[in-house]
C-alpha positions as CSV (number, residue, x, y, z in Angstrom):
1,M,0.0,0.0,0.0
2,A,1.0,3.6,-0.5
3,E,2.6,5.4,2.4
4,E,0.5,8.2,4.0
5,K,2.2,11.6,4.1
6,E,1.9,13.8,7.1
7,V,0.1,17.0,6.4
8,V,2.1,20.1,7.5
9,Y,0.1,23.3,7.9
10,G,1.5,26.8,7.5
11,Q,4.1,26.0,4.9
12,G,4.0,26.5,1.1
13,Y,1.4,28.2,-1.0
14,P,-2.2,28.4,0.2
15,T,-4.7,26.4,-1.7
16,V,-7.5,28.9,-1.2
17,V,-7.0,32.3,-2.8
18,M,-8.9,35.3,-1.5
19,T,-11.1,36.8,-4.2
20,Q,-11.1,40.5,-5.1
21,E,-14.6,41.2,-4.0
22,G,-14.3,45.0,-4.6
23,Y,-14.5,44.5,-8.3
24,F,-17.6,42.3,-8.0
25,D,-19.3,44.8,-5.6
26,D,-18.8,47.6,-8.2
27,I,-20.4,45.5,-10.9
28,V,-23.3,44.5,-8.7
29,E,-23.9,48.2,-7.7
30,D,-23.8,49.1,-11.4
31,I,-26.3,46.5,-12.3
32,K,-28.6,47.6,-9.5
33,Y,-28.4,51.2,-10.7
34,K,-29.2,50.3,-14.3
35,G,-32.1,48.2,-13.2
36,Q,-33.6,51.0,-11.2
37,L,-33.2,53.4,-14.2
38,L,-34.9,50.9,-16.4
39,A,-37.8,50.4,-13.9
40,R,-38.3,54.1,-13.6
41,E,-38.3,54.6,-17.4
42,T,-40.8,51.8,-17.8
43,K,-43.1,53.2,-15.2
44,M,-43.0,56.6,-16.8
45,S,-43.7,55.2,-20.3
46,S,-46.6,53.2,-19.1
47,G,-48.0,56.3,-17.3
48,V,-47.7,58.4,-20.4
49,L,-49.3,55.8,-22.6
50,S,-52.2,55.3,-20.3
51,T,-53.1,59.0,-20.5
52,V,-52.6,59.6,-24.2
53,S,-56.3,59.2,-25.2
54,M,-57.6,61.4,-22.4
55,G,-54.9,64.1,-23.3
56,F,-55.7,63.9,-27.0
57,F,-59.5,64.3,-26.3
58,T,-58.9,67.2,-23.9
59,G,-56.6,69.0,-26.4
60,F,-59.1,68.4,-29.2
61,I,-62.0,70.0,-27.2
62,I,-59.8,73.0,-26.2
63,A,-58.7,73.6,-29.8
64,L,-62.3,73.3,-31.0
65,L,-63.5,75.8,-28.4
66,M,-60.7,78.2,-29.4
67,M,-61.6,78.0,-33.1
68,I,-65.4,78.2,-32.7
69,G,-65.6,80.3,-29.5
70,P,-65.0,83.6,-31.1
71,F,-67.9,83.1,-33.6
72,F,-70.3,82.7,-30.6
73,I,-68.8,85.7,-28.9
74,L,-68.7,88.1,-31.8
75,Q,-71.6,87.1,-34.0
76,G,-74.0,85.4,-31.6
77,G,-73.7,82.0,-33.1
78,L,-72.7,80.0,-36.2
């Protein structure tokens, strides 16, 4: 049978290398920031799209009143 070697601690190169976590933390923070920006932009876009029809209708009525209103004021009607 093979001889068993005695394990000596504290000598030679370590087998576990400490990782550089600072670089990974920077990447994670960058990803979180970009995710927040994307979520904010998506919320804003959906809010704008949900009010487009109401805004168009309101603008149309105001424009119509501005065009026809002076006829009612100056001449008494169409």
